[in-house]
N, C-alpha and C positions, 0 to 999 in steps of 0.2 A: 506878984502876976508880970511873969515876966512876957517880953512882948507888946506889950498893948500899946494898943495903937486908940490913940483920942482923933479928934478932929477929923481921922482922915473921910469922908462921904467914898461911896462903891462912883467910880464913873463906868458912865458905857458908852462899848465900844461900837464907834461905825461898821455895821456892816460890810468886809468885804468887794465880796467876789461881786453882787449883786447892783452895787455903786458902779462895779466897772462896768459888767455889762450893758446899765443905763445910763452910762459916759458919753457923753457926744460928742464929736466928732472934734478935735481942738479944745475942747474942753476939759484945766485940769483940777482934780480933787488932793486934800491934802492929811496926812495923816500922821501924827506922830512915828519918830525916830526909834523907837522903839519896837517897835512891829513895820518894821524895815524885811523880813525878813518874814512875814506870810503876807506880807500888799507884792511883794518882787513874785514868790508863793505864784499867787496865785492868777498874778497877772500872762505869766509863763504858761501858766493850765490856760484862762482861757484864751491865746492866744495863738494856741494849739488847736482848741478846739471849736473856735469859733474864727477868727480868723482878722481879727483884731493887732492892732497893734498898742507902744503903750514906750516910754519912756520914761524914766526915772529921776529922779533930783532929790537930795539933798542940801535942807538949808538946816547947816551945821548950826544961824545965829538964832533961829528960830526953838529949829530940834526939830523938822517939820522932813517929813518926804512927801515931796509933790510929785504927781502920778498923770503926763499927759497921756490925749489917744491920743494917735495920729491918723489913723487909718481904722 
């Protein structure tokens, strides 16, 4: 039985677009750094469609991506 993984529970991923659309001004949410591309792409789409602005910051220590709404 090759590549069998035990004790590996599926993790539920938080949705990106609904969270960013409902984010209040100057509030921050974090995502795993592995979702960097998805979060930044979604933020760009929301910026162009809804006029919201976001700033992202990588935290290499905790391996998280912080995204803050600035407009």
